[in-house]
C-alpha positions in Angstrom: -1.8 3.8 22.0 -5.0 5.9 21.9 -8.0 4.6 19.6 -9.6 5.9 16.7 -12.4 7.6 15.7 -12.8 9.3 19.3 -16.4 10.9 19.9 -17.0 14.1 21.6 -20.6 14.8 22.7 -21.8 18.5 23.4 -25.1 19.3 25.3 -26.9 21.9 22.7 -29.1 24.5 25.2 -32.7 24.4 25.0 -32.7 21.2 22.8 -33.7 18.1 24.6 -33.7 15.9 21.6 -30.4 16.7 19.9 -27.0 17.0 20.8 -23.7 17.7 18.9 -21.0 15.3 18.3 -17.2 16.1 17.0 -15.6 13.0 15.7 -12.1 12.7 16.1 -10.1 10.7 13.3 -6.2 9.8 12.8 -4.8 9.2 9.5 -1.3 9.4 8.2 1.7 11.5 9.3 -0.2 12.5 12.6 -2.8 14.5 10.9 -6.2 14.8 12.1 -9.7 14.8 10.7 -12.6 16.2 12.2 -16.3 15.9 11.4 -19.0 17.8 13.1 -22.9 16.4 12.9 -25.6 17.6 15.5 -27.2 14.3 16.3 -30.5 12.6 18.0 -29.7 12.3 21.6 -30.9 8.6 22.2 -30.0 6.9 18.4 -27.0 9.0 17.7 -28.5 9.2 14.1 -27.0 12.0 11.9 -29.7 14.9 11.8 -27.6 17.3 10.7 -23.8 17.4 8.9 -22.0 20.5 10.0 -18.7 20.1 8.1 -15.6 17.9 7.7 -12.3 19.5 8.5 -9.0 17.8 7.1 -5.7 18.0 7.5 -5.3 19.7 11.5 -2.0 19.1 13.2 -2.6 18.9 16.6 -5.5 16.9 18.3 -6.5 19.7 20.7 -6.3 22.5 17.8 -8.8 19.7 16.1 -11.1 19.4 18.8 -11.6 23.0 19.6 -11.9 23.5 15.8 -14.1 21.2 16.3 -16.4 23.1 18.9 -15.7 26.2 17.4 -17.1 25.6 14.0 -20.6 23.6 16.0 -21.3 26.7 18.0 -20.8 29.0 15.2 -23.6 26.9 13.5 -25.6 26.8 15.9 -25.8 31.0 16.3 -27.2 31.0 12.9 
């Protein structure tokens, strides 16, 4: 049985102090919620909250969508 939340950390190019974090959480009826943040590399404290996505039906889709939203935010 998998444990939740699951955190995925992503390197941000040209940024030595921050990383992206996609936090995956599972709730009832096999739905997933994803929180996307930019966090301090060392402490993992939130620097900027990007978005929370609710009710995604597939784990891989949830992770991919979180990564996409982080990339979209960073390109702005």
